[in-house]
C-alpha positions as CSV (number, residue, x, y, z in Angstrom):
1,M,-6.9,-7.8,9.1
2,W,-6.3,-11.0,7.2
3,F,-7.5,-10.6,3.6
4,K,-10.3,-12.9,2.4
5,H,-9.9,-12.2,-1.4
6,L,-7.2,-10.8,-3.6
7,H,-7.3,-9.1,-7.0
8,L,-3.8,-8.5,-8.2
9,Y,-2.4,-5.6,-10.4
10,R,1.0,-4.9,-11.8
11,L,2.1,-1.3,-11.6
12,H,4.0,0.3,-14.5
13,G,6.3,3.1,-13.5
14,A,4.4,4.0,-10.4
15,P,5.3,7.4,-8.9
16,E,7.8,7.3,-6.1
17,L,6.1,8.8,-3.1
18,D,7.3,9.0,0.5
19,A,4.9,8.2,3.3
20,H,4.4,11.9,4.1
21,T,3.4,12.8,0.6
22,L,1.1,9.8,0.2
23,T,-0.5,10.5,3.5
24,N,-1.3,14.1,2.5
25,A,-2.8,12.8,-0.8
26,L,-5.0,10.3,1.1
27,D,-6.1,13.0,3.5
28,E,-7.3,15.1,0.6
29,H,-9.5,12.3,-0.6
30,A,-10.6,11.1,2.8
31,A,-14.0,9.5,3.2
32,K,-16.8,12.0,4.2
33,P,-20.3,11.4,5.4
34,L,-22.9,11.1,2.6
35,G,-24.9,14.3,1.9
36,N,-28.6,14.1,1.6
37,A,-28.5,14.0,-2.2
38,D,-25.6,11.6,-2.4
39,A,-26.4,8.0,-3.6
40,R,-22.8,6.8,-2.9
41,R,-19.4,8.0,-2.0
42,L,-15.9,6.5,-1.9
43,G,-12.9,7.8,0.1
44,W,-9.9,6.8,2.2
45,T,-10.3,5.8,5.8
46,A,-8.1,4.5,8.6
47,P,-7.4,0.8,8.3
48,A,-7.5,0.5,12.1
49,G,-10.7,2.3,12.3
50,R,-11.1,4.4,15.5
51,L,-8.1,2.7,17.0
52,G,-5.8,4.3,14.4
53,S,-6.4,7.9,15.4
54,G,-7.2,8.7,11.7
55,Q,-4.0,7.2,10.4
56,R,-4.8,6.3,6.8
57,L,-1.4,4.8,5.8
58,H,0.6,2.0,7.4
59,E,4.0,1.3,5.8
60,I,6.2,-1.5,7.0
61,Q,9.3,-2.8,5.1
62,G,8.1,-1.6,1.8
63,H,4.5,-2.9,2.2
64,R,1.7,-0.3,2.4
65,L,-1.8,-0.8,3.8
66,L,-4.6,1.5,2.8
67,S,-8.3,1.2,3.3
68,A,-11.2,2.8,1.3
69,L,-14.7,3.3,2.7
70,R,-17.5,2.8,0.3
71,Q,-20.8,4.3,1.4
72,E,-24.0,3.7,-0.5
73,R,-27.6,4.5,0.2
74,L,-30.0,1.6,-0.1
75,L,-33.2,2.6,-1.9
76,P,-34.9,-0.5,-3.3
77,A,-36.4,-0.2,-6.7
78,S,-39.6,-1.8,-5.4
79,V,-40.1,1.1,-3.0
80,I,-39.6,3.7,-5.8
81,K,-42.0,1.9,-8.1
82,E,-44.7,1.7,-5.4
83,E,-44.4,5.4,-4.7
84,V,-44.4,6.3,-8.4
85,D,-47.4,4.0,-9.1
86,D,-49.3,5.8,-6.3
87,K,-48.6,9.2,-7.8
88,V,-49.5,8.1,-11.3
89,A,-52.8,6.7,-10.0
90,D,-53.6,10.0,-8.2
91,I,-52.9,12.0,-11.3
92,E,-55.0,9.8,-13.6
93,A,-57.9,9.8,-11.1
94,S,-57.9,13.6,-10.5
95,E,-57.2,14.7,-14.1
96,G,-59.0,11.9,-16.0
97,R,-56.1,11.1,-18.3
98,K,-53.3,8.6,-18.8
99,V,-49.8,9.6,-17.5
100,T,-47.2,9.6,-20.3
101,R,-44.0,7.7,-20.2
102,K,-42.0,11.0,-20.1
103,E,-44.1,12.1,-17.1
104,K,-43.4,8.7,-15.3
105,T,-39.7,9.2,-15.8
106,A,-39.9,12.6,-14.3
107,L,-41.9,11.3,-11.4
108,K,-39.4,8.5,-10.8
109,E,-36.6,11.1,-10.6
110,Q,-38.6,13.2,-8.2
111,V,-39.5,10.3,-6.0
112,T,-35.9,9.1,-5.9
113,E,-34.7,12.6,-4.9
114,E,-37.3,12.8,-2.2
115,L,-36.6,9.4,-0.7
116,M,-32.8,9.4,-0.9
117,P,-32.2,11.4,2.3
118,R,-34.2,8.8,4.2
119,A,-32.6,5.7,2.7
120,F,-30.4,3.5,4.9
121,V,-26.6,3.8,4.4
122,R,-24.5,0.7,3.9
123,S,-20.8,1.1,4.5
124,Q,-18.0,-1.3,3.4
125,K,-14.3,-1.0,4.1
126,V,-12.0,-2.4,1.4
127,D,-8.3,-2.9,2.1
128,L,-5.5,-2.4,-0.4
129,W,-2.0,-3.9,-0.1
130,W,0.8,-2.1,-2.0
131,D,4.1,-4.0,-2.4
132,T,6.4,-1.1,-3.4
133,R,9.4,-3.3,-4.0
134,R,7.7,-5.7,-6.3
135,Q,5.4,-3.0,-7.8
136,L,2.3,-5.0,-7.0
137,I,-1.1,-4.1,-5.7
138,G,-3.6,-6.5,-4.2
139,I,-7.1,-5.5,-3.3
140,N,-9.3,-7.4,-0.8
141,A,-12.5,-7.2,-2.7
142,S,-15.2,-9.8,-3.4
143,S,-15.5,-8.8,-7.1
144,R,-13.3,-7.3,-9.9
145,T,-15.7,-4.4,-10.2
146,R,-15.2,-3.4,-6.5
147,A,-11.5,-3.8,-6.9
148,E,-11.4,-1.5,-10.0
149,D,-13.4,1.1,-8.0
150,I,-10.7,1.2,-5.4
151,L,-7.9,1.3,-8.0
152,D,-9.7,4.3,-9.7
153,L,-9.8,6.0,-6.4
154,L,-6.1,5.5,-6.0
155,R,-5.5,6.9,-9.5
156,E,-7.6,10.0,-8.7
157,T,-5.7,10.4,-5.4
158,L,-2.2,10.2,-7.0
159,G,-3.1,12.0,-10.2
160,S,-1.5,9.3,-12.3
161,L,-1.1,5.5,-11.9
162,K,-0.6,2.9,-14.7
163,A,-1.7,-0.5,-13.6
164,T,-3.0,-3.7,-15.3
165,P,-4.4,-6.9,-14.0
166,L,-1.7,-9.4,-13.3
167,A,-1.4,-11.9,-16.1
168,T,0.6,-15.1,-16.7
169,Q,2.2,-16.8,-19.6
170,T,0.0,-19.9,-19.1
171,L,-3.7,-19.1,-18.8
172,P,-5.0,-20.1,-15.3
173,I,-7.8,-22.1,-16.9
174,R,-5.4,-24.2,-18.9
175,A,-3.1,-24.8,-16.0
176,M,-5.9,-25.7,-13.6
177,T,-7.4,-28.1,-16.1
178,T,-4.0,-29.8,-16.6
179,W,-3.4,-30.0,-12.8
180,L,-6.8,-31.5,-12.3
181,G,-6.5,-34.1,-15.1
182,D,-2.8,-35.1,-14.7
183,P,-1.5,-35.5,-11.1
184,A,2.0,-35.8,-12.4
185,S,1.9,-32.2,-13.8
186,R,1.2,-30.7,-10.4
187,P,4.0,-28.7,-8.7
188,T,5.5,-30.5,-5.8
189,D,4.2,-28.0,-3.2
190,L,0.7,-27.7,-4.6
191,Q,-2.2,-29.6,-3.2
192,L,-5.7,-29.7,-4.5
193,G,-8.6,-28.8,-2.3
194,D,-12.2,-30.0,-2.6
195,Q,-13.8,-27.4,-4.7
196,V,-14.0,-26.9,-8.5
197,E,-16.0,-25.2,-11.2
198,L,-16.0,-26.8,-14.6
199,K,-17.0,-24.9,-17.8
200,A,-18.2,-26.5,-21.0
201,K,-17.1,-25.2,-24.3
202,G,-20.6,-25.5,-25.7
203,D,-23.9,-24.5,-24.1
204,D,-23.9,-27.1,-21.3
205,G,-23.4,-24.4,-18.7
206,V,-21.2,-24.5,-15.6
207,L,-20.9,-27.4,-13.1
208,R,-19.9,-26.5,-9.5
209,A,-18.8,-29.1,-7.0
210,R,-17.8,-28.7,-3.3
211,Q,-16.5,-31.1,-0.8
212,V,-15.6,-33.7,-3.5
213,D,-12.6,-35.8,-4.3
214,L,-11.1,-33.9,-7.2
215,D,-9.2,-37.0,-8.3
216,S,-12.3,-39.1,-8.6
217,D,-13.4,-40.9,-11.7
218,E,-16.4,-38.6,-12.1
219,I,-14.2,-35.5,-12.3
220,Q,-11.9,-37.2,-14.8
221,Q,-14.8,-38.1,-17.0
222,L,-16.1,-34.6,-17.0
223,L,-12.6,-33.4,-18.1
224,E,-12.5,-36.0,-20.8
225,S,-15.9,-34.7,-22.1
226,G,-14.2,-31.4,-22.8
227,R,-14.9,-29.4,-19.7
228,Q,-12.3,-27.0,-18.3
229,A,-11.5,-25.9,-14.7
230,S,-12.4,-22.2,-14.3
231,K,-12.1,-22.3,-10.5
232,L,-10.0,-24.6,-8.4
233,A,-9.3,-24.9,-4.7
234,V,-5.6,-25.3,-4.1
235,S,-3.2,-25.0,-1.2
236,L,0.6,-24.3,-0.9
237,E,2.0,-26.8,1.6
238,G,-0.2,-25.6,4.4
239,R,1.0,-22.0,4.1
240,L,-1.9,-20.7,2.2
241,S,-5.1,-22.1,0.6
242,F,-7.5,-20.4,-1.8
243,V,-9.8,-20.8,-4.8
244,L,-7.9,-19.8,-7.9
245,H,-10.1,-18.2,-10.6
246,D,-9.6,-18.1,-14.3
247,D,-8.9,-14.3,-14.1
248,L,-6.1,-15.0,-11.6
249,A,-8.3,-13.7,-8.7
250,L,-7.6,-15.5,-5.4
251,K,-10.8,-16.1,-3.4
252,S,-11.6,-17.6,0.0
253,L,-8.0,-17.1,1.3
254,R,-7.0,-19.1,4.4
255,F,-3.6,-18.6,5.9
256,G,-1.8,-21.5,7.5
257,D,-1.9,-22.3,11.2
258,A,1.8,-21.6,11.7
259,L,1.4,-18.1,10.4
260,I,-1.6,-17.3,12.5
261,E,0.2,-18.7,15.6
262,E,3.2,-16.5,14.8
263,A,1.0,-13.5,14.8
264,D,-0.7,-14.6,18.0
265,H,2.6,-14.9,19.8
266,A,4.0,-11.6,18.6
267,D,5.0,-9.3,21.4
268,D,2.6,-6.4,20.8
269,G,1.0,-6.4,24.3
270,D,-2.5,-4.9,24.3
271,D,-1.7,-2.4,21.6
272,A,-4.4,-3.0,18.9
273,L,-2.6,-0.8,16.4
274,A,0.6,-2.7,16.8
275,R,-1.3,-6.0,16.4
276,L,-2.8,-4.8,13.2
277,E,0.6,-3.9,11.8
278,T,2.0,-7.3,12.9
279,D,-0.8,-9.2,11.2
280,F,-0.4,-7.1,8.1
281,I,3.4,-7.5,7.6
282,L,3.2,-11.2,8.2
283,M,0.3,-11.5,5.8
284,A,2.0,-9.3,3.2
285,Q,5.3,-11.2,3.3
286,A,3.5,-14.5,3.0
287,L,1.4,-13.3,0.1
288,S,4.4,-11.8,-1.7
289,D,6.3,-15.1,-1.5
290,D,3.3,-17.3,-2.5
291,I,2.3,-15.1,-5.4
292,T,5.9,-15.4,-6.7
293,R,5.5,-19.2,-6.5
294,L,2.1,-19.1,-8.2
295,L,3.5,-17.1,-11.1
296,E,6.3,-19.7,-11.5
297,W,3.7,-22.4,-11.7
298,L,1.9,-20.5,-14.4
299,G,4.9,-20.1,-16.6
300,G,5.9,-16.7,-15.4
301,E,4.3,-13.3,-15.7
302,A,3.0,-12.1,-19.1
303,Q,4.1,-8.6,-20.0
304,R,1.3,-6.2,-20.6
305,E,1.4,-2.6,-21.8
306,P,-1.1,-0.4,-19.9
307,A,-3.8,1.0,-22.1
308,A,-4.2,4.8,-22.2
309,Q,-7.4,4.7,-20.1
310,Q,-5.7,2.6,-17.4
311,G,-2.9,5.0,-16.6
312,T,-3.8,8.6,-17.2
């Protein structure tokens, strides 16, 4: 249940939906098996899987947990190319002529349509946390593109949702570079980890370092040469550690031992569904508090007006 990554979005005038109304909307956009001609499909599924008896929404103390199921057929381009090449060779041999580019395009579409039903299906569940009190959404996705896909599904489900990526007054890249170069500037409850990515302003590319002393002379020299920290591993007094990215994404989340132990000692018996909800509310409350702290470190939240395409 514990999120590994987090892409954050600020909601603007989100519709007030009770659990029953939202559940009905999720049911209408539930995940369905791929049809033979479908390359991919996205829909809502039960966060608890088979244990949840189809329950697609868990809401506890204003925190909502939703899960989307992304299904995608895997049809390697090399397989399509090989099949097309064989058909082209057969035509050229039997008809004694060169196959045109237009014909090759049509053959490629034909081959793709023929092979699609036999392609393997890859499924991926993506969890979404919705803090209704703070009007904040966090998506447990490895990339911003994947997160946006889930947000688009939620917009389609609700009919209208204005949301923008969470932004801060101080750019993360500026704050991370300052923290890295000046220990005195670091908030009292922030600790640096052992991972960093440094970008150069020119064409010198990106330098990535893991398991290093971020206060070392080598790192300081790189900063003095003009490089900036675009990713930085940090922790909040043992409560939460993550790699902060320059777009405010939190990657490689690790929750503190005390929180994990609290979840382990919760009195939920052998009820797997109760255990999921216990883990979720503890995680959600911790994330809510720590994100508030992170925003303070970054000078507070920057106000953004949602663009028309982000909220229709």
